N, C-alpha and C positions, 0 to 999 in steps of 0.2 A: 416193973409192975405187970401183973397179969390182969388183962382186961377181960370182962365178960364177953365183949363183942368188938371185933375190929371189922370195919366196913371199908372195902376198896371202892371208892366212888362216892361223890357227894351230889349226885343228881336226884331225880324224883324218887327212885327206889332207896338210895342210900340215906338221904337226909331225913326222909319220913321215918324210915326204920330206926335211925339213930335217935330221933326225938322220942319215939314210942319206948324204945328200950331204956333210954335214959330216965324217962318219967316213971318207968317201972322200977327204978332203983338200980339198974345195971350200969356198970362202968363201960363206957363206949369211946372208941377212937375211930374217927373218920379220916381217911387218907384220900385226898383228891389232888390229882396232878395239874388240873386246869382251874377253872373257876367254880366256886361253890354254886350249886343249882343245876349243874350239868348242861347238856345241850338244850333242854327245854327252856330253861330260864335265859340262857346266854346267847343261843344261836338257833332257836327253834320256836316253840309254841308262843312264848311271850313276846319276843321282838317282832315276829311276823304278824301276830294279831294286833300289836300296837300300830305298826305301819299300815296294815290293812284298814284299821279303823280310821286312821288319818285320811287314807285315800277314799274311803267310803264317804266321809264328811265332805271332801272336795267334790266328789261325784254328785252328791246330793245338791250342792250349790250350782254346779255347772248344768245339771239337768233338772233343776228345781222349778222350771217355769210353770208346770201344771199344778204346783202347790202355791203359785203366786210369788215365787222368789225370782227377782231380777237382779243379777249381779253383773257389773261391768268389768270385764277382763279379770276374773278371779285367777289367782296365781297360787302355785303350790311350791313350798320350799322344802326340798328333800333334806337340806341341812338342818332346818329346825325340827322336822319330823324325826330325824335321826337323833337329835339332842333329846327330844322327849322320850324316844324309845330307850335311850341309854339311861335316862333318869328313872324310868320304870324298872329297868333291869337292876340298877344299883339299889333302888329302894327295897326290892325283894331279896337281893343278896343280903342286905342288912337284916331283913326279917328272918332269914334262915339262921344267921349267926345269933340272933336274939333267942330263937328256939333252942339252939345249942347251949346257950348260956343258961336258959331256964332248966334244961335237962342235964346240966353238967357234962356235956359232951366235949371231948377233946378233939381238936381239929389240927391236921397237918396238911399244908399245901405242898405236896411232893408226890413223886411216883412210888407206889408200893408194889411189892412183889412177894408172892407166896414162897416161903422157904420149906415149910412142911405144914401139916394139918393144924398146927397151933402157933405158927410163927410167920410174921411178915417183916420183910426188910424194907427200910427206907434209906437208901445209900448204904452206909456202913452200920447204921443203927438197926437193932432187932427189937421187935415188939411181939409180945405173946398174948394169946387170947384163948378162952375156952371155946369160942365160936367165931367163925369168920363168914362174912357175907360179901360175895363178889357182885358188884353193881357198877361195873366200869363203862356201861353204855355202848354207844355205837358212833360211827362217823359216816359221812357221805361215801357211797360206793363210787369207785372210778372204773367204768367198764373198759375192757381191753380193746379200745379203739385207737388206732394210730393217730398220733398228733395231739393227744390230750395232755400228757405229762409235760410239765414245764412250759405250757402255752399260756402266755399272759392274757390272752383273750378268754380263756376258760376259767370259770368260777364255780366253786361249790356254793351251796345255799349259805353257808357260814360267811364266805367272802362277799357274797352279794349283799348281805345285810349291813355291810360297812361301806357300800358305794353311795357316795353323796352326789356324784356327777350324773347328769342325765344320760340315759342309755336309749338312744333313738330307736335302735332295733335290737331287741333281745331275742335270741334263739334259745329255746329251752329243749333239752333232750330228756324226754320223759313226761307222760301225762298222768302221773299219779297225783296224790294229794299235794305234795310240795310243789311240783311243776305247775299245777292249776292255780294254786294260791298266788304264786309269784306272777303267773301270766295275768291273772285278774288285777293284781296290784298295779302292774305297769300299764295295762290298757286303761285302767281307771284314771291314771295320771296322764293319758294322752299319748303314750309311746306305742310303737309297733312291736308286736310279739308274734313269733312263730313257734309253734310247739311241734316237735317231731317225736312220734311214738311208734314203736314196733307193732303194737296191737292195733286192731281195727276199731278200738273203742277207747274212750277216756275213762278214768276212775273206775277200774275194774271191780271195786267193791260195791258199786252202786247198781241198783235195779235198772234194767234196760230203759224203761220209760222215763226214769229220773235222769239217766245219762243224757237222753235226748233233750230234756228240758235244760239241763246244765249246759250242754253244748250251745243251745239256743241263747241262753243268757250270756254266754261267753262269745257272742257273735263277732266281737272285735278282734278276737284271737284267730290267727290263721293256723288251722290244724293240718298237719301232714300225717295222717294215720296210715297204718300198715306200711310204715317206712323204716328202713334200717340204716343208721349212720355207719358208713364204712371207714371214713377217715376225716380228720380235721387238719387243715393247713392254715396256720395263723388264724384269721377270722373267717375262713371259708369252710363250710361244712359240705361234705359229699355224702349223699344218701341214695339208696335205691328204693323205688316204689313202683309196683306193678310192672316189674321187669325193666324199668327205665332208670338210668343214672342221672341224678340231678344235683345241682349245687346251689348254695345260698350263702350270702355274706351277712355277717352280724357285727354289731359294735361290741357285744359281749355274748358269751355262750354260757348258759347255766346247765350244770349237770344235775339232773333230778331223777337219777336212775336207782333210787333205793339207798339202803344203808347196810353197813357191815359191822359186826360186833367187835368191840375192843378186847379181844381175848388173847392176842399175841403178847408174848414177853411179860406175862403176869404170873408165871410159875405154875400153870395148871399141871404140867408134867410132874412137878415135885410132889403133888398130892395124888397123882394117878386119877385125875378127874376126867371122866368120860365126856367126849364131845360128839356132836354130829356135824361134820363139816367144821365151821368156825364157831358154832353155837354150843353152849354148855348144856348137857343133858340134866334135867331135874325131874323130880316127881311133882305131884300136886301140892306137896308141902314145901316146895322150893329147896329140897335137899339134893345135893349132888351125890355122886358115887363115893365121895370121901366123907366119912362121918364128921358131923359138926361143922361142915363147910356148906354154906348155902349159896345160891345164886338167884338174882332177880333182875328184871328189866330187860333191856334189849339184848343182853348177852345170852338169854335163853331162847330168844327168837319166837316165842309163842304168841305174843301180842305186843306190837311195837308202838305203844301209846304211853304217854307219861303217866296217865291215871292207872293203866295196867301195871306199870312199874311200881308205882306207889303201893298198890294193893299187894303185889308180890312181896315187897319189902315188909309190909305189915304182917303178912302170913308167915314169913320166915321168923319174925320176932315172936309171933304167937307160939310157933312151934318150939323155939328155944326157951320160951317161958313156961312150957309144959302143957300147952293146950293141944291135946291129941286130936281134937276134932277140926283143927284149922286146916283148910284145904283151899287152894286156888281154883276158882271156877271161871270158865271162859264163855259161857253161853249168853251172858248178858253184859257184855262190855260195849258201851256206846262209843261212837266215833263221830267226827264232824269235819267238814271241809269248809273253811271260812271264806269262801268266795262271796260275791254278791249276786243273788242271795245265797244264803248258806245251804249246805246239804248236811244231813245228819241221819244216823241210823243205829240200830241195835238188833242183835239176834240174826236169824236166818233171812236171806232173800227167799223169794218164792221158789226159785230153782233149787237153792240149797236145801230147803225144807223137804221138797219132793225127793231129792237125792238121799235124804235121811230116811225115806220111807213114809213120811207123813202125808196124810190126805189133808189138803189145806183149802181154805177159802180166803179170798183176798178182797179188799175194798180200797178203792182209790178215790180221793176227793180233792179237787183243786182248792188251794187256800183262799182263792179269791171269792169263794162262797161265803167267807167271813167278811162282813161289812167293814170291819176294821182293816183287814188286809187290803181290800180294794181301795179304801179311802187313802191308805198310806202308800201302797205300791202299784195301784192301777192294775194293768194287765200283765205285770211281770210274771213269767212262767213259774208255777208253783204246784205242789202236789203233796198229799199225805197218803202213804200206802201202808196198810196193815195186813199182816199174814197171820191167820188163825188156824190152829190145829182143829180140824172138824170134829174129831172124836172127843177131845177133852174140852173144847171151847176156850183153850188157853192161848193167849197171844204168844207167838214164837218169833215174830219179826216185825220191824217197823222201820220205814225210811221216809224222809220228808225233804223237800226243797222249798225254801221260802225264807223270808225274814224271820229271825229269831229261832230257826230250826234247832240250833245247838242248845238253846235254852229250853226248848219244848221236849227234847228227846228223853229227858229224865223220867217223865211219867211212864212212857212205854218201857224204859229200862227197868223201872221198879216192878212193873206188871210182869215182864218176862222173867225177871229174877225170882219173884215170889210165886210165879205160876197162877196169877190171878185170872179168873175166868172173865171173858168179854162181858157177860151180863153184869158182873160185879163192877167192872170198870164203867159201863154205861150208866150205872146208877149215880155216878158222880155228877154234880151240878157244876157246869163250867160257867165262869163269869162271862157276862155279855156287856159290851162287845169285846171279845178277845179272839186272837187268831187260833188259840187252842180249841175253840169250839168245833173246828173241823175234825178234830180227833173224835169227839163225841158223835159227829155225823158218820164217820167211817165205822165206828163201833156199832151203831144202829143198823148200818147196811149189812154188816157181818151177821148180826142177829136175824135180820129179815131173810138173808140168804139161807141161813141155817134152818130156819122154820120152813122155808119152801122146800128145802131138801128133805126135811122130815115129813112133809105133807101136812104141816099145821097151818098153812096159809093157802 
């Protein structure tokens, strides 16, 4: 059988693309060597957020005295939390298969490999297609540090998500999104966490003032910044900081040092597909250097988020369906860090906007100016920061830290995506009392700043 589309990978790029193509009447085959749903569903976004929500509920009880909550010796069961996490994952795996059934998508749980531009092998079987989409995702990176390979004390994020036993002291190498979320998870549960990071800052994608607030909110985490791990011997980590060599012992060690794409041994060379390092080169239509072969998601390295991967997969399907205007855009991709409280952002930071040559105005407003935020969170450090292009009055960046930040960022994302002027945004009526009212406050500050600059005030 000649398929219209074969997809290597059943993660956020692959299964979303498969459903769209199938619903458009195309014959689709998805080949996934691991679990349907990819890293996001099975060992990333969904299981981590499930466990973080469980930990946040526990924290709210333990620290709920100012809300009038008095609990005697509350306990947290990691085993039961893991069981709920697994139920959530299994439920959504079934949901993906329901989407496949709805769209008549064929699924094979095996490893696929490109044979040529229209053929994929699965073992000794060959499958042909008019179009191929590579969406094989990524895996945790293992840095070249002596003592990591084969060390039973060293875990990837995937392995840590299966740990039911208490980890009294967790040492995390890396202070990016993954490292910070696990650090917060374990400190909320009362365990000791040390984070070792090469850079002098945490969460490098975050505005400096929000970084400071995030670090303050993670006060129970011991940060070793500007530190380089040189070797690991069993459960002992050796690192250098400020010219000194130090050691620290851990019950477990988490590697949170980024991810690498799964592009080895999938037959890229058979199609002469161009790469940059380990990443597949594509244009904004998700086309590779090989005609009718597309790539999407982590394998292209342009935006390592599940929602980015899904959009890339949809763009690829649009192109193969004949939509010549379909292009991937990267200027308005939101992101979030699901610590307590959350951090979220979209667009440029102030520094990035200036590097792009924009003349900008910024406004920063603490979320506690919202009566609802103060009633619910007290003095928990929070902030909304907006970045506006002074010439066009269009919002080009937004970041926030506070409860529900991940749910609030969509409004700024839509404004950045559509190029909505700040004055138009400010005409919106925000419900009261809501935390999102502080976005309106920040918009009005930008408008007043602009008027002063123009000499109208």
